[in-house]
C-alpha positions, -999 to +999 in steps of 0.1 A: +332-780+100+350-788+067+322-771+047+328-739+068+365-739+057+355-744+021+330-715+022+355-689+034+384-674+016+419-682+026+426-647+038+396-649+061+408-682+076+442-667+081+428-637+099+407-659+122+438-679+131+456-647+140+428-635+162+428-669+179+465-665+186+460-631+201+432-643+222+453-672+234+479-648+248+452-627+265+434-658+279+466-671+294+473-637+309+438-637+324+441-671+339+475-663+354+464-630+368+433-645+385+452-674+402+482-653+411+459-628+427+445-654+451+414-667+433+409-705+431+415-721+397+379-729+391+369-692+391+386-680+359+377-714+342+340-710+351+340-673+340+355-682+306+328-709+299+298-690+313+307-654+304+331-658+275+339-621+273+375-611+279+369-575+289+341-583+313+361-612+328+391-589+334+369-562+349+350-586+372+382-602+385+398-568+389+369-557+411+371-588+433+409-586+437+407-550+446+383-558+475+350-552+458+320-575+463+305-601+440+275-579+431+298-550+421+318-574+399+287-587+382+274-552+376+307-542+360+306-572+337+270-565+327+279-529+318+308-539+296+288-567+279+259-543+271+278-534+239+271-569+226+233-561+223+237-541+190+261-567+178+234-593+182+211-573+159+240-571+134+247-608+132+211-620+137+208-634+102+238-657+108+220-674+137+195-696+118+182-730+128+164-743+159+162-724+192+189-743+209+214-735+181+205-698+183+208-699+221+243-713+218+252-689+190+243-660+212+270-671+236+295-668+208+287-632+199+319-612+205+337-582+190+356-606+168+327-626+154+308-595+146+338-580+128+342-611+107+305-613+099+304-577+087+333-584+063+313-611+044+291-603+014+267-632+013+245-649+038+263-682+034+297-667+041+283-647+070+270-678+087+303-696+080+324-668+094+303-665+125+303-702+134+339-709+125+353-678+143+330-682+173+337-719+179+374-715+173+376-686+197+355-704+224+378-734+224+411-714+222+400-690+249+390-716+274+420-738+268+444-708+272+427-696+303+430-731+319+467-733+309+474-698+323+456-706+355+476-737+359+508-718+353+497-694+381+523-670+392+550-684+368+542-657+342+549-630+367+542-594+356+520-599+325+519-561+319+556-561+313+552-587+286+526-565+268+501-594+265+473-569+271+481-551+239+479-582+216+441-584+215+433-547+207+461-546+181+447-575+161+411-562+164+423-528+151+440-545+121+406-561+113+387-528+115+411-507+094+399-519+060+364-508+069+375-472+075+379-467+037+341-461+037+334-424+045+303-431+065+320-458+086+351-436+091+329-407+103+311-429+128+343-444+141+361-410+146+331-395+164+326-425+186+363-426+195+363-389+204+332-393+226+347-424+243+381-408+250+364-376+263+341-395+286+367-419+300+378-396+329+343-389+341+323-421+338+328-457+352+347-483+332+326-498+304+303-468+298+327-450+273+323-480+249+286-476+251+287-438+246+308-444+215+276-456+198+267-419+195+290-420+165+263-439+145+241-408+146+268-390+124+272-417+099+243-405+077+218-425+057+229-451+031+232-437-004+203-441-028+206-469-051+209-498-027+179-516-039+164-545-021+178-569-047+213-555-048+239-583-052+267-589-028+293-576-053+275-543-057+273-537-019+306-552-009+329-529+010+300-510+026+304-518+063+273-515+084+250-527+056+238-562+062+238-580+029+217-611+026+210-629-007+174-628-016+171-666-019+186-671+015+162-649+035+142-671+058 
């Protein structure tokens, strides 16, 4: 773990800490909402360990608390988590090692870990960012969910506290620097427009998947990105996976 800290820049470590703080607030909110709604304490705790996806957990619990069945809740969670499939391809090079390590690493793939991996310019830093962010978030999320569930109804109206806004606000702050790239900015704008336009007409979770249409408008990478391009030459070009030649396995 100490080597992971030494590999990453201080700014990256600070950003990971801020994301963990935001996730802690959201996790506590999820635990409190679940128990206050009438679910036993073990339900939000088990969901956090086995699913580890805030959006899917909120959606599944929302379906159950509104009177829906377990199958409907599972289907809703699967639809929301489908967005993680392309993320898996993006961070695949950070999951090296034996099969059991890759299997556990797949559980740690989230919006946040993918965002931090894409910000790194070498294979070593990509792996360090993935594992440090993923492990930290996993621990923080599960602990905060447990504490929120124990608190139960003491938090009261979590919407009034604005806890639900903490997570997207921090994630947006991480994404903003990437928008300096024209191709990334075009894809993001088109994807956002498609998602917002589709929201009133399709079930929850599908607008996020439809936003992937924006990738079709990003265009092809510019000529000159040779196979042996160094990290410094390609840094700042989100969407381009940069792996040092000597680290390719």
